[in-house]
C-alpha positions as CSV (number, residue, x, y, z in Angstrom):
1,M,-18.1,-2.6,4.9
2,V,-15.9,-2.9,8.2
3,D,-16.7,-0.7,10.9
4,N,-14.3,0.2,13.5
5,G,-16.2,0.9,16.5
6,S,-19.3,2.9,15.4
7,T,-22.3,3.3,17.7
8,D,-25.2,1.0,17.3
9,D,-27.2,4.1,16.0
10,S,-24.9,4.5,13.1
11,V,-24.8,1.0,12.3
12,D,-28.8,1.1,12.1
13,T,-28.7,4.1,10.0
14,L,-26.3,2.6,7.5
15,S,-28.4,-0.6,7.6
16,R,-31.7,1.4,6.6
17,K,-29.8,3.6,3.8
18,Y,-27.9,0.7,2.2
19,P,-30.2,-2.5,2.7
20,E,-27.8,-4.7,0.6
21,L,-24.8,-3.6,2.7
22,T,-23.0,-6.1,5.1
23,L,-21.7,-4.1,8.0
24,L,-18.9,-5.9,9.9
25,K,-18.5,-4.5,13.5
26,V,-14.9,-5.4,14.8
27,G,-15.4,-3.5,18.0
28,S,-11.9,-1.6,17.8
29,N,-9.7,0.5,15.2
30,L,-7.7,-2.3,13.5
31,G,-6.4,0.1,10.7
32,Y,-6.5,-0.2,7.1
33,A,-4.7,-3.7,7.4
34,G,-6.5,-5.2,10.1
35,G,-10.0,-3.8,8.8
36,N,-9.5,-5.0,5.3
37,N,-8.2,-8.4,6.5
38,A,-11.7,-8.9,8.5
39,G,-13.8,-7.7,5.6
40,T,-11.9,-9.9,3.1
41,R,-12.4,-13.0,5.3
42,L,-16.1,-12.5,5.7
43,A,-16.4,-12.0,1.8
44,V,-14.4,-15.3,1.2
45,E,-16.2,-17.1,3.9
46,S,-19.9,-15.8,2.8
47,F,-19.4,-15.5,-1.1
48,N,-16.7,-17.6,-2.2
49,P,-15.9,-14.8,-4.8
50,D,-13.5,-15.0,-7.9
51,Y,-12.3,-11.5,-6.9
52,V,-12.4,-9.3,-3.8
53,L,-12.4,-5.6,-4.3
54,I,-10.9,-3.2,-1.6
55,L,-12.0,0.5,-1.8
56,N,-10.9,3.4,0.3
57,N,-13.4,5.5,2.1
58,D,-12.2,8.6,0.2
59,T,-12.8,7.4,-3.4
60,V,-15.6,8.0,-5.9
61,V,-15.7,5.5,-8.6
62,E,-16.8,5.7,-12.3
63,P,-20.1,3.5,-13.1
64,D,-18.2,0.8,-15.2
65,F,-14.8,0.7,-13.0
66,L,-15.2,-2.7,-11.6
67,T,-16.3,-4.3,-15.1
68,A,-13.0,-2.9,-16.7
69,L,-11.0,-4.2,-13.7
70,V,-12.4,-7.7,-13.9
71,E,-12.0,-7.9,-17.7
72,C,-8.3,-6.9,-17.3
73,A,-7.9,-9.6,-14.6
74,R,-9.4,-12.3,-16.8
75,S,-7.0,-11.5,-19.5
76,D,-4.1,-12.8,-17.8
77,S,-4.1,-15.8,-15.3
78,A,-0.9,-14.8,-13.9
79,L,-2.5,-11.6,-12.4
80,G,-2.8,-11.3,-8.5
81,L,-3.4,-7.7,-7.9
82,L,-4.8,-4.8,-10.2
83,Q,-5.6,-1.2,-9.7
84,P,-7.4,1.5,-11.8
85,K,-6.3,4.8,-12.9
86,L,-6.6,6.9,-9.9
87,L,-7.3,10.6,-10.5
88,H,-7.5,13.3,-8.2
89,Y,-11.1,14.1,-7.1
90,G,-12.3,17.5,-8.4
91,S,-9.3,17.8,-11.0
92,S,-7.9,16.0,-14.1
93,T,-4.7,15.1,-12.8
94,I,-3.2,11.8,-11.8
95,N,-3.0,10.5,-8.3
96,S,-1.6,7.2,-9.2
97,M,-1.1,4.8,-12.0
98,G,0.7,2.4,-9.7
99,G,3.8,3.2,-7.4
100,D,7.7,3.0,-7.4
101,C,9.7,1.5,-4.7
102,D,13.6,2.0,-4.2
103,I,15.6,-0.7,-2.8
104,F,15.6,1.0,0.3
105,G,11.5,0.7,0.7
106,A,10.8,4.1,0.1
107,T,8.0,4.9,-2.4
108,S,6.4,7.3,-4.7
109,L,3.2,7.5,-6.9
110,R,3.9,7.0,-10.7
111,G,2.5,9.9,-12.7
112,A,1.3,11.9,-9.7
113,R,0.2,15.4,-10.4
114,D,0.6,14.9,-14.3
115,Q,-2.5,15.6,-16.5
116,N,-4.7,12.8,-17.4
117,S,-3.6,11.3,-20.7
118,D,-2.7,8.0,-22.2
119,Q,1.1,8.1,-21.6
120,Y,1.2,5.4,-19.0
121,D,-1.8,3.2,-20.8
122,P,0.5,0.9,-22.6
123,L,2.4,0.1,-19.3
124,T,-0.3,-2.4,-18.0
125,T,2.1,-4.9,-16.3
126,R,5.3,-2.9,-16.3
127,G,6.8,0.4,-15.0
128,C,5.5,0.1,-11.5
129,F,6.6,-1.9,-8.4
130,Y,3.4,-1.7,-6.7
131,V,-0.5,-1.2,-6.7
132,S,-2.2,1.1,-4.7
133,G,-4.6,0.2,-1.8
134,A,-6.9,2.9,-2.4
135,C,-8.8,0.8,-4.9
136,L,-7.4,-2.6,-5.3
137,L,-8.8,-5.8,-7.0
138,V,-7.4,-9.0,-5.6
139,T,-7.7,-12.4,-7.5
140,R,-9.0,-15.6,-5.7
141,K,-5.9,-17.5,-6.9
142,L,-3.7,-15.0,-4.8
143,L,-6.1,-15.2,-1.9
144,E,-5.7,-18.8,-1.8
145,T,-1.8,-18.8,-2.1
146,I,-1.4,-16.0,0.6
147,G,-3.9,-17.7,3.1
148,E,-5.7,-16.5,6.2
149,E,-4.5,-12.9,6.2
150,L,-4.2,-10.7,3.0
151,F,-2.3,-7.9,4.6
152,D,0.0,-7.9,7.5
153,S,-2.2,-6.8,10.3
154,L,0.7,-5.2,12.5
155,L,1.4,-2.6,9.9
156,F,-1.8,-0.9,10.9
157,A,-1.5,1.8,8.2
158,F,0.7,2.9,5.4
159,H,2.8,0.6,2.9
160,E,0.6,-2.4,3.3
161,D,-0.1,-2.4,-0.3
162,V,3.5,-2.1,-1.1
163,D,4.1,-5.3,1.2
164,L,1.4,-7.0,-0.3
165,S,2.5,-6.2,-3.8
166,W,5.8,-7.5,-2.9
167,H,4.8,-10.7,-1.4
168,A,2.8,-11.3,-4.5
169,R,5.8,-10.8,-6.6
170,L,7.6,-13.2,-4.4
171,L,4.9,-15.7,-4.9
172,G,5.3,-15.4,-8.6
173,F,1.9,-13.4,-9.2
174,E,1.9,-10.3,-11.8
175,L,0.5,-6.8,-11.0
176,A,-1.3,-4.6,-13.2
177,Y,-2.5,-1.0,-13.7
178,C,-6.0,-1.1,-15.7
179,P,-6.1,2.1,-17.7
180,D,-9.8,1.5,-18.6
181,S,-10.8,1.7,-15.2
182,E,-11.1,5.0,-13.4
183,C,-11.4,5.9,-9.9
184,L,-11.2,9.5,-8.3
185,H,-9.3,9.4,-5.0
186,K,-9.5,12.6,-2.5
187,G,-6.3,11.3,-0.8
188,G,-5.2,11.8,2.9
189,R,-8.8,12.7,4.2
190,T,-8.4,10.0,7.0
191,T,-4.9,10.6,8.1
192,G,-4.4,14.4,7.1
193,G,-1.7,13.7,4.6
194,F,1.9,13.9,5.5
195,N,2.5,14.6,9.0
196,P,4.7,13.3,12.2
197,R,2.1,10.4,12.7
198,T,2.0,9.3,9.1
199,A,5.8,9.7,8.6
200,Y,6.1,7.4,11.8
201,W,4.0,4.8,10.3
202,A,5.6,4.8,7.0
203,N,9.2,4.8,8.6
204,R,8.6,2.0,11.0
205,N,6.7,-0.2,8.5
206,R,9.4,0.2,5.8
207,I,12.1,-1.3,8.4
208,R,9.4,-4.2,8.9
209,I,8.8,-4.9,5.1
210,L,12.5,-4.9,4.2
211,L,13.1,-7.5,7.1
212,K,10.4,-9.7,5.9
213,N,10.8,-9.7,2.3
214,Y,14.6,-9.5,1.3
215,S,16.7,-12.6,1.3
216,L,19.5,-12.5,3.9
217,G,22.2,-11.2,1.6
218,A,20.3,-8.4,0.2
219,L,19.0,-7.7,3.4
220,L,22.5,-7.1,5.1
221,I,23.3,-4.6,2.5
222,T,19.9,-2.7,2.1
223,L,18.8,-2.5,5.7
224,P,21.8,-0.5,7.3
225,L,21.5,2.0,4.4
226,A,17.7,2.1,4.8
227,I,18.1,3.1,8.4
228,C,20.8,5.5,7.8
229,I,18.8,7.2,5.3
230,E,15.7,7.4,7.5
231,F,17.9,8.9,10.3
232,F,19.3,11.7,7.9
233,A,15.7,12.4,6.5
234,S,14.2,12.7,10.0
235,V,16.6,15.1,11.1
236,M,16.2,17.2,7.9
237,T,12.5,17.0,8.0
238,S,12.3,18.0,11.9
239,R,14.5,21.2,10.7
240,I,12.5,21.9,7.7
241,H,9.0,21.8,9.7
242,K,10.4,23.0,13.0
243,D,9.0,19.8,14.4
244,P,10.9,17.4,16.6
245,R,8.5,14.8,16.3
246,Y,9.7,13.7,12.9
247,F,12.9,12.8,14.4
248,S,11.4,11.3,17.6
249,G,9.2,9.3,15.3
250,F,12.2,7.8,13.7
251,W,13.4,6.4,17.2
252,R,10.0,5.4,18.1
253,G,9.9,3.4,14.7
254,L,13.3,1.4,15.5
255,L,11.8,0.8,19.0
256,W,8.6,-0.6,17.6
257,N,10.5,-2.8,15.3
258,S,12.9,-4.2,17.9
259,E,9.8,-5.0,20.2
260,N,7.9,-6.7,17.4
261,L,11.1,-8.5,16.1
262,G,10.0,-11.8,16.9
263,S,6.6,-11.5,15.0
264,T,8.6,-9.9,11.9
265,L,11.1,-13.1,12.0
266,Q,8.2,-15.4,12.2
267,L,6.5,-13.9,9.1
268,R,9.8,-13.7,7.3
269,R,10.5,-17.5,7.7
270,R,7.0,-18.0,6.0
271,V,7.8,-15.6,3.2
272,Q,11.2,-16.8,2.4
273,F,10.0,-20.5,2.6
274,E,7.2,-19.8,0.1
275,R,9.0,-17.3,-2.3
276,R,9.1,-18.6,-5.8
277,V,11.2,-15.6,-7.4
278,P,14.9,-14.6,-6.5
279,D,15.5,-11.1,-5.2
280,K,17.6,-10.4,-8.8
281,E,14.0,-10.5,-10.3
282,I,12.5,-8.4,-7.5
283,I,15.1,-5.6,-7.6
284,A,14.9,-5.3,-11.4
285,T,11.4,-3.6,-10.8
286,M,12.7,-1.3,-8.2
287,K,14.5,2.2,-8.3
288,F,18.3,2.1,-7.1
289,S,18.5,5.8,-6.1
290,S,16.9,6.8,-3.0
291,L,13.4,8.4,-3.1
292,E,13.5,9.6,0.2
293,L,16.6,11.8,-0.5
294,S,14.9,12.9,-3.8
295,F,12.0,14.0,-1.6
296,L,14.3,15.9,0.7
297,V,16.0,18.0,-2.0
298,H,12.6,18.6,-3.7
299,R,11.3,19.8,-0.4
300,I,14.0,22.1,0.4
301,R,13.8,23.6,-2.8
302,G,10.1,24.5,-2.1
303,G,8.6,21.8,-4.1
304,K,5.5,19.7,-3.4
305,S,6.2,16.1,-2.6
306,V,4.8,13.1,-4.5
307,R,5.7,10.5,-1.9
308,D,3.2,8.0,-0.8
309,N,2.5,8.7,2.7
């Protein structure tokens, strides 16, 4: 467990309550990405594991969920990342059976708010682009291939799982949804769901992810369109919510990306040098229509969004 700055008293309380728990105190809030990087490094160095499980603090797991995940991982040596069936806590509806991503980097949760059934169960390694970071099993082979940092620490929060899944695909790994493993997810309890802050993180991180993972030809086409879509979406979202922070967050995201362009390009060089899979194969697993514009139309009509942020 990673602690982002708890008091010494709370650390002692946790240690007494969970004597087999190793609490890693990092001293500051590193976000989802940095906190899980620290925990993953400790796990690898201390235990030399075959798998590392990343589990959000707003989840409740079934007793045999991990056994099912590991059995699924062992069934195919090409697998690098796996997620269980994520259900909404307190109901029988689906939270995520994996996630979709469009060519502009926007995402949605597959099966969200559907009734829990077996309709997605045959799609173990097909039908989704990324696996959810709420409950994520990472294989040792992927850890060794990616190297020191599992997640891009500058992403802090939101879309780190999309970036990791994209990176894994570029390296030639498969991703899987494991229907025999179930996990209950409360969702949004830490961030408060969709709001100006989470919209800012999602928008700025999508741009960085596109810059890192696309080849130059695909990037020159998708990035300008993605920025235009985000601009329009931020204007409309600010009007719908009567809150200008959604629009100002768009500009703050562009500014953040310009300030961190050097670091993005440095990571991009590494990702592009190590990639084993062409864009053609990656894009074949993505949505061609804009999910962001679909969310807007749905929201204007009074519907509830199933976006992943």
